C-alpha positions as CSV (number, residue, x, y, z in Angstrom):
1,M,95.3,164.2,52.5
2,D,94.1,167.7,53.1
3,T,91.3,167.2,50.6
4,D,90.0,164.1,52.4
5,E,90.1,165.9,55.8
6,D,88.2,168.9,54.3
7,A,85.6,166.6,52.8
8,A,85.1,164.8,56.1
9,A,84.8,168.1,58.0
10,A,82.3,169.4,55.4
11,A,80.2,166.2,55.8
12,R,80.2,166.5,59.6
13,S,79.2,170.2,59.3
14,S,76.3,169.3,56.9
15,R,75.0,166.6,59.3
16,L,75.2,169.0,62.2
17,E,73.2,171.6,60.2
18,R,70.5,169.2,59.2
19,G,70.2,167.8,62.8
20,C,69.9,171.3,64.3
21,R,67.4,172.4,61.7
22,G,65.3,169.3,62.2
23,F,65.5,169.6,66.0
24,V,64.1,173.2,65.9
25,Q,61.4,172.2,63.5
26,R,60.2,169.3,65.6
27,L,60.3,171.4,68.7
28,L,58.2,174.2,67.2
29,G,55.8,171.7,65.5
30,W,56.2,173.2,62.0
31,P,58.8,175.3,60.3
32,P,58.0,179.1,60.4
33,K,57.7,180.8,57.2
34,P,60.9,182.6,56.2
35,A,60.5,186.3,55.6
36,E,62.0,188.2,52.7
37,G,65.7,188.5,53.1
38,A,66.0,185.5,55.5
39,V,69.0,183.3,55.4
40,G,68.0,180.5,53.1
41,G,70.5,177.8,53.9
42,G,72.9,176.5,56.5
43,A,72.1,175.6,60.1
44,L,69.6,178.5,60.4
45,G,68.0,178.4,57.1
46,G,64.8,176.6,58.2
47,V,64.1,178.9,61.1
48,G,63.5,182.1,59.3
49,V,66.5,184.1,60.5
50,M,66.4,187.6,59.3
51,A,69.4,189.2,57.7
52,P,69.7,191.7,54.9
53,A,70.3,189.9,51.6
54,S,73.1,192.2,50.6
55,S,74.9,192.3,53.9
56,K,77.7,190.0,54.9
57,L,77.3,188.3,58.3
58,P,79.9,189.2,60.9
59,E,82.4,186.5,61.6
60,S,81.9,186.6,65.4
61,T,78.1,186.6,65.7
62,L,74.9,186.5,63.7
63,E,72.1,188.9,64.4
64,V,68.9,187.0,64.3
65,K,65.2,187.9,64.4
66,L,62.7,185.1,64.5
67,D,59.4,185.2,62.7
68,A,56.5,186.8,64.6
69,S,54.7,183.5,64.6
70,L,57.1,182.2,67.3
71,R,55.3,184.4,69.8
72,S,52.1,182.3,69.5
73,E,50.3,181.0,72.6
74,R,51.7,177.6,72.0
75,H,55.2,178.7,72.4
76,T,54.4,180.8,75.4
77,R,53.1,177.7,77.1
78,V,56.2,175.8,76.2
79,F,58.7,178.4,77.4
80,G,56.8,179.9,80.3
81,R,57.1,183.7,80.9
82,R,60.1,184.2,78.6
83,N,58.8,184.6,75.1
84,S,60.3,182.3,72.4
85,H,61.8,185.2,70.5
86,E,64.2,185.9,73.5
87,V,64.9,182.2,74.1
88,F,65.7,181.2,70.5
89,G,67.4,184.5,69.7
90,H,69.8,184.0,72.5
91,V,70.4,180.3,71.6
92,L,70.9,181.0,68.0
93,R,73.2,183.9,68.5
94,R,75.5,181.9,70.7
95,S,75.3,178.8,68.6
96,S,75.9,180.6,65.3
97,S,79.1,182.1,66.7
98,S,80.4,178.7,67.6
99,W,79.4,177.2,64.2
100,Q,81.1,179.9,62.2
101,R,84.4,179.8,64.1
102,G,84.4,176.0,64.7
103,G,84.0,176.0,68.5
104,P,83.2,177.9,71.6
105,L,84.7,181.2,72.7
106,S,88.4,181.2,73.3
107,P,89.5,181.4,77.0
108,P,90.5,185.1,76.6
109,G,87.1,185.9,75.0
110,Q,85.4,184.1,77.9
111,L,87.3,186.0,80.5
112,V,86.5,189.3,78.8
113,R,82.8,188.5,78.6
114,M,82.8,187.3,82.3
115,G,84.7,190.4,83.4
116,S,82.4,192.8,81.6
117,S,79.3,191.1,83.1
118,F,80.8,191.2,86.6
119,V,81.7,194.9,86.5
120,D,78.3,196.0,85.0
121,V,76.3,196.0,88.3
122,S,73.2,197.3,86.5
123,H,72.6,193.7,85.1
124,P,72.9,190.3,86.7
125,S,76.4,188.9,86.8
126,G,75.3,185.6,85.2
127,E,73.0,184.6,82.3
128,G,69.5,185.0,83.9
129,G,70.8,185.5,87.5
130,A,73.7,185.9,89.8
131,S,76.8,183.9,88.8
132,L,78.3,181.4,91.1
133,F,81.4,183.5,91.6
134,S,79.4,186.6,92.5
135,S,77.3,184.6,95.0
136,I,80.5,183.2,96.6
137,L,81.8,186.7,97.1
138,N,78.6,188.0,98.6
139,M,78.3,185.1,101.0
140,A,81.9,185.3,102.0
141,N,81.5,189.0,102.7
142,T,78.4,188.3,104.7
143,I,80.2,185.7,106.8
144,M,83.5,187.5,107.4
145,G,83.8,191.0,108.9
146,T,85.0,192.6,112.1
147,G,84.4,189.4,114.0
148,L,87.5,188.1,112.3
149,L,89.7,190.1,114.7
150,A,87.9,188.8,117.8
151,L,88.8,185.2,117.1
152,P,92.3,185.3,118.7
153,R,90.8,186.4,122.0
154,S,88.2,183.6,121.9
155,I,90.9,181.1,121.2
156,S,92.8,182.4,124.3
157,L,89.8,181.4,126.4
158,A,89.4,177.9,124.9
159,G,93.1,177.1,124.3
160,L,94.8,176.8,120.9
161,V,93.8,173.2,120.1
162,P,90.1,173.4,121.1
163,G,89.8,176.8,119.5
164,L,91.0,175.7,116.1
165,L,88.9,172.5,116.2
166,L,85.8,174.6,117.0
167,I,86.5,176.8,114.0
168,V,86.6,173.8,111.7
169,L,83.6,172.1,113.3
170,S,81.5,175.3,113.1
171,A,82.3,175.6,109.4
172,L,81.0,172.1,108.7
173,I,77.8,172.6,110.7
174,N,77.1,175.9,108.9
175,V,77.5,174.2,105.5
176,G,74.8,171.7,106.6
177,T,72.4,174.3,107.9
178,N,72.7,176.3,104.7
179,V,72.0,173.2,102.6
180,F,68.8,172.6,104.7
181,L,67.7,176.2,104.1
182,S,68.2,176.0,100.3
183,D,66.4,172.6,100.2
184,A,63.5,174.1,102.0
185,A,63.5,177.1,99.6
186,A,63.4,174.7,96.7
187,V,60.4,172.9,98.2
188,G,58.6,176.2,99.0
189,G,59.2,177.6,95.5
190,H,60.3,180.9,94.2
191,P,60.6,183.5,95.7
192,A,61.9,182.1,99.0
193,S,61.8,184.0,102.3
194,F,61.9,183.1,106.0
195,N,58.3,184.4,106.3
196,K,57.2,182.0,103.6
197,L,59.0,179.0,105.1
198,A,57.8,179.9,108.6
199,V,54.1,180.1,107.5
200,A,54.5,176.6,105.8
201,A,56.2,175.2,108.9
202,G,54.1,176.7,111.8
203,G,51.6,179.2,110.5
204,P,51.3,183.0,110.9
205,A,52.3,183.0,114.6
206,L,55.7,181.4,113.8
207,A,56.1,183.7,110.8
208,L,55.7,186.7,113.1
209,V,58.3,185.5,115.5
210,T,60.7,184.7,112.6
211,D,60.3,188.2,111.1
212,A,61.0,189.7,114.5
213,A,64.2,187.6,114.8
214,V,65.3,188.6,111.3
215,V,64.8,192.3,112.0
216,A,66.6,192.1,115.3
217,N,69.6,190.2,113.7
218,A,69.9,192.8,110.9
219,L,69.7,195.8,113.3
220,G,72.2,194.2,115.6
221,A,74.7,193.5,112.8
222,G,74.3,197.0,111.3
223,I,74.8,198.8,114.7
224,T,77.8,196.6,115.5
225,Y,79.4,197.3,112.1
226,A,78.8,201.1,112.4
227,I,80.5,201.1,115.8
228,V,83.5,199.0,114.8
229,A,83.9,200.9,111.5
230,A,83.8,204.2,113.3
231,D,86.4,202.9,115.8
232,G,88.7,201.9,113.0
233,L,88.4,205.4,111.4
234,T,88.9,207.2,114.7
235,L,92.2,205.3,115.4
236,G,93.4,204.9,111.8
237,M,93.0,208.4,110.3
238,P,95.6,210.0,112.6
239,L,98.2,207.4,111.7
240,L,97.8,207.9,108.0
241,L,97.2,211.7,107.9
242,G,99.2,212.8,110.9
243,A,96.3,215.0,112.1
244,A,93.6,214.9,114.7
245,S,90.6,212.9,113.8
246,P,86.9,213.9,114.4
247,G,85.2,212.2,117.4
248,H,83.9,208.7,117.4
249,Q,80.2,209.9,117.2
250,A,81.0,211.9,114.0
251,W,82.5,208.9,112.3
252,V,79.4,206.8,113.3
253,L,77.2,209.3,111.4
254,V,79.6,209.2,108.4
255,V,79.5,205.4,108.3
256,A,75.7,205.3,108.7
257,A,75.3,207.8,105.8
258,I,77.5,205.5,103.6
259,I,75.9,202.1,104.4
260,T,72.2,203.2,104.4
261,P,72.0,203.6,100.6
262,L,73.8,200.4,100.1
263,S,71.4,198.5,102.3
264,L,68.4,199.7,100.3
265,L,69.5,198.1,97.0
266,R,66.9,195.6,95.7
267,S,69.5,193.0,94.6
268,L,72.3,191.4,96.6
269,D,74.1,190.6,93.4
270,A,74.5,194.4,92.8
271,L,76.9,194.5,95.8
272,R,79.4,192.1,94.2
273,L,82.0,194.8,93.6
274,T,81.9,195.9,97.2
275,S,82.0,192.3,98.4
276,L,85.1,191.7,96.2
277,L,86.7,194.8,97.8
278,A,85.8,193.6,101.3
279,V,87.2,190.1,100.7
280,L,90.5,191.5,99.3
281,I,90.8,193.8,102.4
282,L,90.3,190.9,104.8
283,G,92.9,188.9,102.8
284,G,95.3,191.8,103.2
285,I,94.7,192.0,106.9
286,S,95.3,188.3,107.2
287,G,98.6,188.7,105.3
288,L,99.6,191.4,107.8
289,V,98.9,189.1,110.7
290,L,101.0,186.4,109.0
291,L,103.9,188.8,108.5
292,Y,103.9,189.9,112.1
293,A,103.8,186.2,113.2
294,L,107.0,185.3,111.2
295,P,110.4,185.5,112.8
296,A,112.0,188.9,112.7
297,S,114.1,188.2,109.6
298,G,113.5,188.1,105.9
299,P,110.3,189.7,104.7
300,A,109.2,190.4,108.4
301,A,112.5,192.0,109.5
302,D,110.8,195.4,110.1
303,L,107.6,194.0,111.6
304,D,108.1,193.5,115.3
305,P,104.8,193.0,117.1
306,C,106.3,194.5,120.3
307,P,109.0,197.0,119.3
308,A,111.0,198.7,122.0
309,D,109.6,202.2,121.4
310,W,106.4,204.2,121.9
311,T,104.5,202.5,119.1
312,A,104.2,199.2,121.0
313,S,100.7,198.4,122.3
314,P,100.5,198.7,126.1
315,V,97.6,196.2,126.0
316,S,99.5,193.2,124.5
317,C,103.2,193.9,125.1
318,P,104.9,192.0,126.5
319,P,103.1,188.9,125.0
320,G,101.3,186.5,127.3
321,E,101.5,182.7,127.6
322,V,100.3,180.5,124.7
323,R,98.2,177.6,126.1
324,L,97.3,174.5,124.1
325,F,94.4,173.7,126.4
326,T,92.6,175.6,129.2
327,S,89.4,174.3,130.9
328,P,85.9,173.2,130.0
329,A,84.6,176.6,131.3
330,G,87.0,178.4,129.0
331,V,85.7,176.4,126.0
332,L,82.1,177.2,126.9
333,A,83.0,180.9,127.2
334,A,84.6,180.9,123.7
335,L,81.8,178.8,122.1
336,P,79.3,181.6,121.2
337,T,81.9,183.6,119.3
338,L,83.4,180.7,117.4
339,V,80.0,179.3,116.5
340,M,78.4,182.6,115.4
341,A,81.5,183.6,113.4
342,Y,79.9,181.9,110.3
343,G,76.5,183.6,110.6
344,C,75.3,184.0,107.0
345,Q,71.9,182.2,107.0
346,M,70.0,185.4,106.8
347,S,71.1,185.9,103.3
348,T,70.6,182.3,102.1
349,P,67.1,182.7,100.7
350,T,68.1,185.9,98.9
351,L,71.1,184.1,97.4
352,W,68.9,181.2,96.3
353,N,66.4,183.6,94.7
354,E,69.0,185.5,92.7
355,M,71.4,182.7,91.8
356,E,71.5,181.4,88.2
357,R,70.3,177.8,88.2
358,P,70.2,177.3,92.0
359,T,70.5,173.5,91.9
360,R,71.6,171.5,94.9
361,P,75.1,170.9,93.6
362,R,75.6,174.5,92.7
363,M,74.3,175.7,96.1
364,L,76.6,173.2,97.8
365,A,79.5,174.5,95.8
366,L,78.6,178.0,96.9
367,Y,78.5,177.1,100.6
368,A,81.7,175.0,100.5
369,S,83.6,177.8,98.7
370,A,82.4,180.7,100.8
371,L,82.6,178.9,104.2
372,G,85.8,177.2,103.2
373,T,87.4,180.6,102.4
374,A,86.2,182.0,105.7
375,M,87.5,178.9,107.6
376,L,91.0,179.3,106.2
377,L,91.2,183.0,107.1
378,Y,89.8,182.2,110.6
379,L,92.4,179.6,111.2
380,L,95.1,181.9,110.0
381,V,94.1,185.0,111.9
382,G,92.9,183.3,115.0
383,G,95.8,180.9,115.3
384,L,98.6,183.2,114.4
385,G,97.1,186.2,116.3
386,Y,96.9,184.1,119.5
387,A,100.4,182.6,118.9
388,T,101.8,186.1,118.6
389,F,100.4,187.7,121.7
390,G,99.2,184.7,123.8
391,D,96.8,185.5,126.6
392,A,97.6,189.2,126.3
393,V,95.9,189.5,122.9
394,A,93.2,192.2,122.8
395,G,89.6,191.7,121.9
396,N,90.3,193.6,118.7
397,L,93.5,192.1,117.3
398,L,94.5,195.3,115.6
399,K,94.8,197.0,119.0
400,S,97.5,194.5,119.9
401,Y,99.8,195.6,117.1
402,P,102.1,198.7,117.1
403,A,100.9,202.1,115.9
404,T,102.4,201.9,112.4
405,L,101.3,203.0,109.0
406,A,100.5,199.5,107.9
407,V,98.3,198.9,110.9
408,G,96.6,202.3,110.4
409,A,95.8,201.3,106.8
410,A,94.4,198.0,108.1
411,R,92.1,199.9,110.5
412,L,90.8,202.1,107.6
413,G,90.3,199.0,105.4
414,L,88.4,197.3,108.1
415,A,86.0,200.2,108.2
416,L,85.1,199.4,104.5
417,V,84.4,195.7,105.1
């Protein structure tokens, strides 16, 4: 029985080898001449793969070197800018590993390879570009930030039900606008930019207005972040260190000195580790909001949002009324904050340029994942923050919580987002 199965497996392997060899030969037009020491048989025998005659091939991979004739003008036209040595060397290295071991990399091996590629920020996170996971992190970090803590106050203006509905509706609208941008980028070609799209849509005059809007948006976001981060450091450092903190202006200079080099990086994909850290911090802050919203028992027994001591916030304690609905004027007042909470369109052309295989389904998966993650955290923080303090909630939610070590750590973490 085992003999029959082995014979059948050998026959399948032989057919696979002949098919692959014939495919490569037909694609190249003629079989390249094998050099001395080339592997003479097997799936790679007809391609002139170089290997020392006396050495034994490693089990996990096969070092290959194609004949110099593969660099001819014909193959350059076929494969574009990437020369055929790189293309077929990469394909054969990966394929030979699978053939020798009878299949693709095992799940642990895939995780190790993906992890090493993600951590090495000197190279793209994917094969030939930014991976989908890295792009999701960078977009989620672009979407979320200090504005997360302003949502409960906006919901207090609109009412709980209209506020939560606006959060969901805004997420859906922003998915659509990002799809429109990436579709336009695909039509315009690589590399995509707002200037290029504006020139195609309305000429140089529209491009000038668009560039001015992009610069104003970036400057406004940077200044806002520096101020909020400095505010978090000013209030958070004394809680953690038990010592006086430098003034607010000094922390603004420190924050500016940190973010300026990061803003000069040529690749958004190189910021994937900082984006991962930011998303984890925002997730931790959301968890803290959840714990403070739970009844004062079980895991939240020591987390009273309005304790009867000096640590309670004078702004939000005692809590105010929680209203399901307010008025049309209140909804209009909350609308700008809730709609702009998903602002990420400025980075969409860059993400499209850097992403590995930016097809429409992959871009849609990027938008749905990043905006969906933001929507879930917005619903959690906005809804529970307002339910905890009602109309007395502060514009910065962390100012409504007591002066504890956990809240101080959240303030410092927010400065890193």
